[in-house]
Structure formats: C-alpha cells, structure tokens
matplotlib code that plots the C-alpha trace (Angstrom):
import matplotlib.pyplot as plt

x = [4.9, 4.0, 7.6, 8.0, 4.8, 5.7, 2.7, -0.2, -3.4, -6.6, -10.2, -8.8, -11.0, -10.4, -13.3, -13.5, -16.1, -17.5, -18.3, -20.4, -18.8, -16.4, -19.3, -20.5, -16.5, -16.6, -19.8, -18.7, -15.6, -17.1, -20.7, -21.8, -24.4, -22.6, -22.2, -20.9, -21.3, -19.1, -17.4, -15.3, -12.2, -11.6, -14.0, -12.8, -9.6, -7.5, -4.8, -1.4, 1.9, 4.7, 8.0, 9.3, 5.6, 5.3, 1.5, -0.3, -3.2, -6.0, -9.2, -10.9, -10.5, -11.7, -11.5, -9.1, -5.8, -3.7, -5.4, -4.6, -0.6, -0.6, -2.2, 0.7, 3.2, 2.5, 1.5, -2.3, -3.8, -6.1, -9.3, -10.1, -8.4, -4.4, -1.7, 1.8, 4.7, 8.0, 10.8, 11.7, 8.9, 9.5, 6.9, 7.3, 4.9, 4.5, 6.0, 5.3, 6.5, 8.7, 8.9, 8.2, 10.5, 13.4, 15.8, 16.3, 19.4, 17.7, 14.8, 17.3, 19.3, 16.0, 14.3, 17.5, 17.8, 14.1, 14.8, 17.8, 20.7, 23.7, 25.9, 28.1, 26.1, 23.9, 27.3, 27.9, 24.4, 23.7, 25.7, 24.2, 20.7, 21.3, 23.0, 20.2, 17.3, 19.3, 18.0, 21.8, 21.6, 18.0, 18.8, 19.6, 16.4, 13.5, 11.1, 8.2, 9.7, 10.3, 7.6, 5.4, 8.3, 11.1, 9.4, 8.4, 12.4, 13.4, 11.1, 11.9, 16.0, 15.5, 13.6, 15.3, 19.0, 17.8, 17.4, 13.8, 12.4, 9.5, 8.5, 5.7, 5.3, 2.3, 1.8, 5.1, 6.5, 4.0, 5.3, 8.1, 10.2, 9.9, 13.8, 13.4, 10.6, 12.4, 15.6, 13.2, 11.4, 14.7, 15.5, 12.2, 13.2, 16.6, 14.5, 12.3, 15.9, 16.5, 13.5, 12.3, 8.5, 6.7, 3.2, 2.9, -0.1, -0.8, -3.3, -0.7, -2.1, 0.7, 3.1, 1.2, 1.1, 5.2, 5.7, 3.3, 2.9, -0.4, -3.3, -5.6, -8.5, -10.4, -13.9, -15.3, -12.9, -13.4, -11.7, -13.4, -10.6, -6.8, -4.8, -2.4, -2.2, -2.7, -6.6, -7.5, -6.0, -8.4, -11.4, -10.1, -9.7, -13.0, -14.4, -12.7, -13.7, -17.6, -17.4, -15.8, -18.7, -21.3, -22.7, -22.5, -26.1, -25.3, -22.0, -23.8, -26.1, -23.3, -21.8, -25.2, -25.8, -22.3, -21.8, -25.6, -24.3, -21.0, -23.5, -25.5, -22.6, -20.9, -24.3, -24.3, -20.3, -21.0, -23.9]
y = [25.1, 23.4, 22.0, 21.0, 18.5, 14.9, 13.3, 15.4, 13.0, 15.1, 13.8, 10.5, 7.6, 4.2, 2.3, -1.6, -3.0, -6.5, -8.8, -11.8, -13.6, -13.3, -12.7, -9.7, -8.5, -9.0, -7.4, -4.7, -4.0, -4.7, -2.8, 0.4, -0.5, -0.5, -4.0, -4.7, -3.2, 0.1, -1.1, 1.9, 0.8, 4.4, 7.1, 10.7, 10.3, 13.3, 13.4, 15.4, 14.2, 16.3, 15.3, 13.2, 11.9, 8.1, 7.8, 4.3, 3.2, 1.8, -0.2, -3.5, -5.4, -4.1, -0.8, 0.2, 0.6, -1.7, 0.2, 3.6, 2.3, 0.8, 4.2, 6.6, 4.1, 4.5, 1.1, 1.2, 4.3, 6.5, 6.9, 10.5, 12.9, 13.8, 12.3, 13.8, 12.5, 14.5, 12.2, 8.5, 6.3, 2.6, 0.1, -2.8, -5.4, -9.0, -10.0, -6.3, -6.4, -9.8, -11.5, -15.3, -16.8, -15.2, -15.8, -13.9, -11.9, -11.4, -10.0, -7.3, -6.4, -5.9, -3.7, -1.8, -1.3, -0.1, 2.2, 4.0, 2.4, 1.5, -1.5, -0.1, 0.9, -2.0, -4.0, -2.0, -2.4, -6.3, -7.9, -5.7, -6.5, -10.2, -10.2, -8.6, -10.8, -13.7, -15.8, -17.2, -20.0, -19.6, -16.5, -17.9, -19.9, -18.8, -16.4, -18.5, -21.4, -18.8, -18.9, -15.7, -14.9, -15.3, -13.1, -10.3, -10.2, -10.3, -7.0, -5.5, -5.6, -3.7, -1.3, -0.3, -0.9, 1.8, 4.9, 6.3, 9.1, 8.1, 4.5, 2.6, -0.8, -2.5, -5.7, -6.9, -7.2, -9.5, -12.1, -14.5, -14.9, -13.2, -12.1, -11.0, -9.0, -7.5, -6.4, -4.8, -2.6, -1.7, -0.6, 1.2, 3.1, 4.1, 5.4, 7.6, 9.0, 10.1, 11.8, 10.0, 9.6, 6.6, 5.2, 1.9, -0.7, -3.4, -4.9, -4.8, -2.0, -2.4, -1.9, 1.1, 2.8, 2.3, 3.3, 5.8, 9.7, 10.3, 7.8, 7.7, 5.3, 4.1, 2.9, 1.6, 3.2, 6.9, 8.8, 8.5, 9.9, 11.5, 13.0, 12.1, 8.2, 9.5, 10.9, 8.1, 5.0, 4.8, 5.7, 2.8, 0.1, 0.9, 0.2, -2.8, -4.5, -3.5, -4.6, -8.0, -8.8, -8.2, -10.6, -10.9, -10.2, -6.5, -6.1, -5.9, -3.7, -1.3, -1.3, -0.9, 2.0, 3.3, 3.5, 5.1, 7.9, 8.4, 8.5, 11.3, 13.5, 13.5, 14.7, 17.6, 18.6, 18.5, 20.8]
z = [2.2, -1.2, -1.4, 2.2, 0.9, 0.0, -0.9, -2.1, -2.8, -4.1, -4.5, -5.8, -6.8, -8.3, -10.1, -11.3, -13.1, -12.0, -14.4, -13.8, -16.3, -19.3, -22.0, -20.2, -20.0, -24.0, -24.6, -22.6, -24.8, -28.2, -27.8, -27.1, -24.0, -20.6, -19.3, -15.3, -12.2, -11.3, -7.9, -6.4, -4.2, -3.2, -3.4, -3.3, -0.7, -0.1, 2.2, 2.5, 3.9, 5.1, 4.5, 7.2, 8.2, 8.8, 8.1, 8.9, 6.4, 8.4, 8.1, 8.1, 4.8, 1.7, 2.8, 0.0, 2.0, -0.8, -3.7, -2.0, -1.4, -4.9, -6.3, -4.6, -5.6, -9.4, -9.7, -10.4, -11.9, -10.2, -12.0, -11.2, -8.9, -8.8, -7.1, -6.5, -5.0, -4.4, -5.1, -5.9, -4.3, -3.4, -2.5, -0.2, -0.9, -0.8, -4.0, -5.9, -9.4, -9.1, -12.2, -11.3, -14.1, -13.1, -10.4, -7.2, -8.7, -12.1, -10.3, -8.7, -11.4, -13.4, -11.0, -10.6, -14.5, -14.1, -11.4, -13.5, -11.9, -14.3, -14.6, -12.2, -9.4, -9.5, -9.0, -5.8, -4.8, -5.6, -2.7, 0.3, -1.4, -1.2, 2.0, 3.9, 2.0, 4.0, 0.9, 0.2, -2.1, -3.1, -4.9, -7.9, -7.8, -9.8, -7.7, -8.6, -6.6, -3.3, 0.0, 0.3, 3.0, 0.8, -1.9, 0.9, 1.9, -1.4, -2.0, 1.0, 0.8, -3.2, -1.7, 1.3, -0.3, -3.2, -0.5, -1.6, -0.7, -0.2, 1.1, 1.3, 3.1, 2.8, 4.9, 4.0, 7.5, 8.2, 6.5, 7.1, 10.2, 13.7, 13.4, 9.6, 10.6, 13.8, 11.8, 8.8, 11.6, 12.3, 9.3, 8.9, 12.2, 10.9, 7.8, 10.2, 12.2, 8.5, 7.9, 5.4, 4.2, 5.1, 4.7, 6.5, 5.9, 8.4, 10.8, 13.9, 15.6, 18.2, 15.2, 14.0, 17.5, 17.5, 14.3, 12.9, 14.0, 11.6, 10.7, 8.0, 8.4, 5.7, 5.6, 2.5, 0.2, 1.7, 4.4, 7.9, 10.0, 9.3, 12.2, 15.0, 15.9, 19.5, 18.4, 15.6, 17.2, 20.1, 18.3, 15.6, 18.4, 19.6, 16.6, 15.6, 19.2, 18.6, 14.9, 15.9, 18.2, 15.2, 13.4, 9.9, 9.2, 11.2, 9.6, 6.3, 7.7, 9.1, 5.6, 3.7, 6.2, 6.0, 2.2, 2.3, 4.5, 2.3, -0.9, 0.7, 2.0, -1.2, -2.9, -0.3, -0.8, -4.8, -4.8]

ax = plt.figure().add_subplot(projection="3d")
ax.plot(x, y, z, "-o")
ax.set_aspect("equal")
plt.show()
C-alpha cells in the first residue's frame, strides 16, 4: 500500500563536478565548453522504507552513505530521480545545519522556527532540549567554540525533541562520550518502539545489528544489496574482512573492476 511507505527513493543519482582549480571552475561557469570532470556520488539508487522500518546504510568510505542520507533529509538536492518522504524528517548529523556564530540557545530557536514551531511552542520545547543536550552553561556560548561532540549533542537533542516521523542518524552516535551515546541509543530504541521510521548511518556493525531490521549496502554510489539485516550483514562483514587485507593497489583494482561492472550493468538495463 502506497500510504504505508515512509520513504520512496527512485533511481536517484547525484553528480558533482571536480575541477583542477579555480580557473577551471570559472571557465565552466562562463563558457559554453564544459570543464571539470563529472563525479557521481550516487548512481541510480532505489529503495523503499515501510512505516516503522529501521534501515542501516553501510559501505566503505566514499560509497555515498552520507550523500544519500542528506538527500533523503532534503538538505542536498538529487541530480536526477525522485525522493518521496511521507511526514516530517529530521537529520541528526555532526553539526548538521548549526550556525557557528550563534549560541547553542539561538540555534535551538532558529531550528525550531524553521521547522514551523511558534514562539510559545519553542518556549515549551527549549528547556527539554537543553537538558537532553547536557551542555549546561555552554548553551549560551557560540557554537563555533564547541567540540564536535558538543555540536553532535546539540543537533541530536534538537532533532529527537521535535518528534519527527522520519529520523535520519548519520554517524552522530559515534561522537562524544560513551554515556551520551548510550542515552542517545536508548532514545532511538524508544522511537523504534513507537514505530517511527529511521535511517541509521554508522561504521559500527554492532550498533547496526542491535538496531536495524534492514540494510542498504552501498558500494561506490550504487546499491550492492538491500534486505534483512541477518542476510546482508554477514556478507558485508566477510567483504570488509577481505577488503582490509587488500593492498592499496588491489583496492584500486577492485574499485576499477566494480565501477566497470556497474557501467556495463547500467548499459544493459537502459537498453
């Protein structure tokens, strides 16, 4: 049933231009000739999340996990394809959308205003957010003076207290102290029991197994596998074990081979 879908990602690609310098970037803007090299962070990615699904994004660095989570959260636009999110989504990432010159308190108020809360609602939500963040006297200091752990706490506290329908957590639990990570994970479990839809991006396979029902495995910007955690995770762990043993040369060859394989698969599917 269509209305039971929380997220529908259909054939999403994200293209960036890589330039060798400022001159090339300027020439690409002002001349009809194309400069720079096209780089695809994501290529033809499709997946669906049912309401209440908890989906983990896994893959080695550079596989497109954060790009995809930013697109689903509506922070970065896709180059092609479509994304449908049913309900209000919140991204929890280290320092996502925080303004460095503003204090922690000002950031809370700004973020809530942008989410459509009125002054009275903000006054009611603010104490709970500050308490959850454990920032105490730092809440009235500029965010640019915060450590990455403190920024993560503030972003996390705002996002979980606005009660979103879809929650996207990008590596935010890996920053900061263990006690706060545990408290955050407890909050996530609470949301899971409430039947909220969540996307979880983490390098911790332990957290993934404990938390997720499904896994989306991305490899060099494309979907390698998507399915139940007990099916996909063992394959990924085996892959990581072998990948770590590879020399730099072998890793580059593996990447070239995979990208060539993707290109031929794309060519076949587009015929």
